[in-house]
C-alpha positions in Angstrom: 51.6 163.3 -105.5 54.6 163.0 -103.2 53.9 159.4 -101.9 51.9 156.3 -102.7 49.1 157.1 -100.3 45.7 156.5 -101.9 47.2 154.7 -104.9 45.1 151.6 -104.1 42.0 153.6 -104.3 42.9 155.1 -107.7 43.7 151.6 -109.0 40.3 150.2 -107.8 38.4 153.3 -109.2 40.0 152.7 -112.6 39.0 149.0 -112.6 35.4 149.9 -111.5 35.3 152.5 -114.3 36.3 149.9 -116.9 33.6 147.6 -115.5 31.0 150.4 -115.7 31.9 151.1 -119.3 31.5 147.5 -120.2 28.0 147.4 -118.5 26.9 150.4 -120.5 28.1 148.8 -123.8 27.1 145.2 -123.4 24.3 144.9 -120.9 20.5 145.2 -121.5 18.7 148.2 -120.3 16.3 147.3 -117.5 15.6 148.6 -114.0 17.7 146.2 -112.1 20.7 146.6 -114.4 20.3 150.4 -114.2 20.4 150.1 -110.4 23.6 148.0 -110.7 25.2 150.8 -112.7 24.3 153.3 -109.9 25.8 151.0 -107.3 29.1 150.9 -109.2 29.1 154.7 -109.7 28.7 155.0 -105.9 31.8 152.7 -105.5 33.8 154.7 -108.0 33.0 158.0 -106.4 34.1 156.8 -103.0 37.4 155.4 -104.3 38.0 158.6 -106.2 37.3 160.7 -103.1 39.7 158.6 -101.1 42.4 159.1 -103.7 41.8 162.9 -103.6 42.0 162.8 -99.8 45.0 160.7 -99.4 46.8 160.9 -102.7 46.3 164.5 -103.6 46.0 165.8 -100.0 42.5 167.2 -100.4 41.9 166.2 -96.8 39.6 168.9 -95.5 36.6 167.8 -93.5 34.4 168.7 -96.5 36.0 166.0 -98.7 35.8 163.4 -95.9 32.1 164.3 -95.4 31.4 163.9 -99.1 33.1 160.5 -99.1 31.0 159.3 -96.2 27.8 160.8 -97.7 28.5 158.8 -100.9 29.2 155.5 -99.3 26.3 155.8 -96.8 23.9 155.3 -99.8 25.5 152.0 -100.8 23.7 149.6 -98.4 20.1 151.0 -98.9 20.7 151.1 -102.7 22.0 147.5 -102.6 18.8 146.5 -100.7 16.6 148.4 -103.1 18.4 146.7 -106.0 17.7 143.3 -104.5 14.1 144.1 -103.9 13.6 145.2 -107.5 15.3 142.2 -108.9 13.2 139.8 -106.9 10.0 141.7 -107.6 9.4 142.4 -103.9 9.5 146.2 -104.1 6.6 148.0 -102.4 6.0 151.7 -102.0 7.0 151.7 -98.4 10.4 150.2 -99.2 11.6 153.7 -100.0 11.8 154.2 -96.3 15.0 152.2 -96.2 16.8 155.3 -97.4 15.8 157.3 -94.3 18.7 156.3 -92.0 21.3 157.1 -94.7 19.6 160.5 -95.4 19.5 161.2 -91.7 23.3 160.7 -91.3 24.0 162.8 -94.5 21.9 165.7 -93.2 23.1 165.4 -89.6 26.7 165.1 -90.6 26.3 168.2 -92.9 25.6 170.2 -89.7 28.9 169.1 -88.1 31.3 168.8 -91.0 34.3 170.4 -89.2 34.5 167.4 -86.8 35.3 165.0 -89.7 39.0 164.4 -90.3 41.5 161.9 -91.7 43.5 160.2 -89.1 45.8 158.0 -91.3 46.4 157.5 -95.0 48.2 154.5 -96.5 48.6 153.2 -100.0 45.8 150.7 -99.4 43.4 152.2 -96.9 42.5 155.2 -94.8 41.3 155.8 -91.2 38.7 158.5 -90.6 37.2 160.1 -87.5 33.5 160.5 -87.7 30.9 160.9 -85.0 28.2 158.4 -83.9 30.4 155.6 -85.3 28.5 152.7 -83.6 25.1 154.0 -84.6 26.3 154.6 -88.1 27.7 151.1 -88.3 24.4 149.6 -87.1 22.3 151.3 -89.8 25.0 150.6 -92.3 25.1 146.8 -91.8 21.4 146.2 -91.4 20.4 146.7 -95.1 23.4 144.5 -96.0 22.3 141.7 -93.8 18.7 141.9 -95.1 20.0 141.8 -98.7 22.1 138.7 -97.9 19.1 137.0 -96.3 16.9 137.7 -99.4 19.5 136.3 -101.7 20.1 133.3 -99.5 16.3 132.7 -99.4 16.0 132.9 -103.1 19.0 130.6 -103.6 17.2 127.9 -101.6 14.0 128.3 -103.6 13.8 125.4 -106.1 11.3 127.2 -108.2 13.4 130.3 -108.6 14.8 131.3 -112.0 17.3 133.6 -110.4 19.3 131.2 -108.3 22.5 131.5 -110.4 22.7 135.2 -110.0 21.7 135.0 -106.4 24.7 132.7 -105.7 27.0 135.2 -107.5 25.7 138.2 -105.6 25.6 136.5 -102.2 29.2 135.2 -102.6 30.3 138.8 -103.2 28.5 140.1 -100.2 29.9 137.3 -98.0 33.4 138.1 -99.1 32.9 141.9 -98.5 31.7 141.2 -95.0 34.7 139.0 -94.0 36.9 142.0 -93.0 34.1 143.2 -90.7 33.8 139.8 -89.0 37.6 139.6 -88.6 37.7 143.2 -87.3 35.2 142.5 -84.6 37.0 139.3 -83.6 40.3 141.2 -83.3 38.6 144.0 -81.4 37.7 141.5 -78.6 41.5 141.0 -78.3 42.1 144.8 -78.0 43.4 144.9 -81.6 41.4 147.7 -83.1 43.5 148.7 -86.1 41.3 146.8 -88.7 38.1 148.0 -87.0 39.3 151.6 -87.1 39.9 151.3 -90.9 36.9 149.1 -91.7 35.0 151.7 -93.8 38.0 152.0 -96.2 38.9 148.3 -96.1 35.3 147.2 -96.7 35.0 149.5 -99.7 38.2 148.0 -101.2 36.7 144.5 -100.9 33.6 146.0 -102.6 35.5 145.7 -105.8 34.3 142.1 -105.7 30.7 143.4 -105.7 31.5 145.5 -108.7 32.7 142.4 -110.6 29.6 140.5 -109.4 27.3 143.3 -110.5 29.0 143.4 -113.9 28.5 139.6 -114.4 25.0 140.0 -113.2 24.1 142.7 -115.7 25.6 140.7 -118.6 23.4 137.7 -117.7 20.3 139.6 -116.7 18.6 139.8 -120.0 15.5 137.8 -119.2 15.0 136.3 -115.7 13.0 133.4 -117.1 16.0 132.3 -119.3 18.5 132.4 -116.4 
């Protein structure tokens, strides 16, 4: 590695890996905890891919495509995790994965158009098609997840309010760069918006911590 590009991604991937190991060792095995593990694995893979792309110069369109394919699964997996934890999962809820699968399949047909526009030690800027449409379907499951957590947090009869507050706080903090990016975009300052995928995934380290805390407490929802 001839420069420090991607070093932030490597650092975050290592932290998330340590958190994952702790979850495997110390948390109970149940469906929601297992989904939390998968979410952290998705985060680790993305950070590792960004380090390969920026730090080790594996910057071919194929690597960029795999990074996007991986992180496209994060919002629907997060919503699925929330639905499982709150016992709201129905058979038709599996349809929430369709938009992510659509983009993964569609992008697979146009892999050569993917490219890396900028690498820094802390974030990357990618070019990918259908950016606005991708963003819409990316954020909708996140917003729904936040609404479900907020609703549960206000439910006085809920036994899960403590964990709902932890998870919702992480989601809110992750979304702050997005809100700031759109505010700046109205002032013709698009630098943050152009790098929002990478920046948001860096902030998702907060989600990894929240999920770790969640799994350590999620032994019996009645006792929480």
